[in-house]
C-alpha angles and dihedrals in degrees: 000000000000138000129233134186138189121199102197141012089243094049117126094192136064128208109224130184121247090254091055091046089055091048091052091040090235131149109215138183107235088335096299116139132161115259091227090057091053095048091049089069093062124081114269093247090056099047096073092047092051092047093050093049091046091052092046090051090056095041102043104010094248116160116218144195119200126184112211145148127256122208114217126208092262090055096254120134127231125199108232138178116213118202125192130179136171128238114212130211125221092277093054097254121133108262099182140338126232139165149146137265118209131192102229098168095120093041091050091052091052093044090056088062097043114037097186092045088046092058094046092047092047090053092051095043093048090066098046096231141202089191134355128238138185136196133202126240089274088060093246114144115249118230113265107250095221133057112261124196116233147106126289093275091054092047089054090061095042093051091062125191096124138073114246094253088055092061123092097263129174115278092236089063095059097102094044091047091054091055091046091052090051090052094051095044088051089050092239122152116246135196134207098354106176126201140152124235122204119210127216089257091054095257117142136210127186115212132190113199140176128191147168132207119255121216132187121238089265091053097257112150109242102177138265135306123195151131133259138194133202103235098168094119092036091052092048090049091047091050090052091045091050090050092049091045091052090047090050092047090049090048089050090049094049092043093042091235130154131179132221139178138199125203122206095206096055099025088223128138117212124199124201116234089252091060092051089051092045093056096034099243128138113239092217094048104038126060109198097225123147091251092052097046099041095079090057095059117095122229114338094329093116092060092041091052091050091052089052090053092049091052091049091052091046100044101027087226128135114246134186129201140168119238137178119224137169119251117226088258090059098254120130117247130194112224131193106209127193121193125194130178114244110222129192123177090352090304128110108239099172147309131286124190151156132238122205125189105230097165094124093051093046091048090052090050091050091049091050091048090049090052091048097046107029134076107248094214103048102017090233123129114284129227094272094055090041092058092049093048093045092051090048091049093050091049091049092049092050094049096041099039091239130140130222137161142230119219120194113198123197122185117232120225092007091135089057090057091052092045096045105033102023136250093286088062089047091053090048090051092052090051089051091050092050091050091049092052092049092049094048098042099036132237094287095058118103110236125172137183108221096188139294109008096334121113133179132208126193106211113207125170096004096106124270101226116120090246094051094048093046090048090052092048092047090051090053092047091053089047093053099038126090139041119334123197108225130178091254095045143288121321130193115212140159138187139234122201133204118195132202123181116226129260092353094067097036133021089185133039092247093052093046093051092046093051093046088049090052090053089049091050091049091051091051091049089052092057110286126251093078143090125246129191116217118258124191090237088070090064091050090052090051092050088050091050091049090050091050091047091051093050092043091054089050090049091053092049094047098038095243092145125098135209121216119197126217123185122230112221128200103230093205095057102018088234124144105238102176147340134243120219107215119199115225131182130191114201112222091232108020098039123219113014119205115241087230086068105039100036093066088048090052090050095050094043096046094247094115092089092052090049092051092050091048092052090046093052093043095049091043092054090051091049095049117132112272093029096066110007116214096017126116139171108262112233088206131123089270095064087111127012135153125230124212088259090062094248115148113216139189115206127216118203123214131240125197090280089071087078092066111114093223092055093048091051091053090049090051089054092053093051 
């Protein structure tokens, strides 16, 4: 005897037990065998009958028993009895159909010789028994003729003398027992009625029983015959299994996990109900084939997933990967997929795996990454992401022999907007600039805000000739220049651009930024509102400026500077009214350096304050009482001023003693 089971009306496969597989002489994979293959073993006249009963069982929930013949591989015939019965869900629909097939060849032969014994044996066999029972016409169980081992509850049933509903059964069986009593009193057959009997000592036994009414030839009701099984342990195991299944289903639901499997022999992929629910598909309407699922993968994830499966089959390893896939409602979902080779008898028979929806975690990671690598005001990339992208671009250009460019954009007169309209207006202007750059360069362009009013653009695929880069920069300048209507008023801004070709003008990100910044500085010095391509001479000028700054700092620290004094004369009276202290510096290698050259260096390097203090101390010491009677340092607005030549001066103002001839002669000597 063997067991079979069908999971859906549209199923093309049966699951059969190992005993049934041996009976049919089939080799199965985990018990799965095509329905057509099973039916082919029966005689042609039986196939249609079996198919009709099977269809009626699914359609109307009708159990069936069909006696047929099975042809074996050697041509011999076996007498078989095929049972089928439905299993209903809570709504009364057939959930699945199962049954047994029994080899009754020997019994049939015996039954042919003994008609009465044949009928009795057929009744017993038809219910697939562990033990047989009978009742009288009053529906009381007859004592079992043989001694059966079991607890007190079991002995109560075996001793007979009572109808089932007169036994001490479990309270939870009351409703089912009432229906069972109605069936027996109506002389209807029943199948797989399950109930629990409680003994006087508190012991319990769970019994599953089936029975059919027996009538005499004249139609008189004689009683019931049937079979019964002790399913106490089976029921306990099933209860535990149900609990674990519910716990696993709940864990899958909470963890948003679904399972799937793929079999090499059938080439079919099977999804668990949780996976259908996870992705929003209907099991009856969606077949999870490769062709059906491929359009739902995003990017190249379908091909990448297939490569993972091939590696699993080849290496027998377990692999995990992250994929993006569309939900049935069209939304994108992030999935964590695990694949494992399924091995039977040291042979890979397929793949099993799990799918977990990790969209929320991935979204959180993307939000964190956006916070870490984007400018909070404009939404553009920040300096950190810019450096990473620039380094990657330079490396790609060097390896692939390609050329790109870096454009540094600085807004002109941005400080005036902040000073006149406020920082809120400045922020609004920066947002407008970012939007203008996005609109002009497109969504695929990499744009970053480096800080303040400085932006950067990585130009790829726009041509790297000087003319093309300059044309791009001029277009951006025109886009960003002119009046802008802000909430706080109208602002007039412009833009200056410095350009560095990659990797020609920078083998590293730091070098590229420095050279583009030099080009930007040169453009600003030339009058702003223009673009300038980096030239190597700019770097030489910077090195020279750094060298001058270094020597100038040393001159300040060692006192190697000099102050020259020039009198100021009133042309109407010819009287000396004041003196100018003129700062002079002689470079140890280059000789005298013009103030027009070293004063801007002092300003940019922060030495200008030290220079001013040095001139102040030097002039003050020359104007000390006793050295130049009657002179003082004027605390007026002209204490320090800068001429167009870049000379820093300190002015002395005269007192009446300046009119003394001796003093005027000494001043004349200084000049």
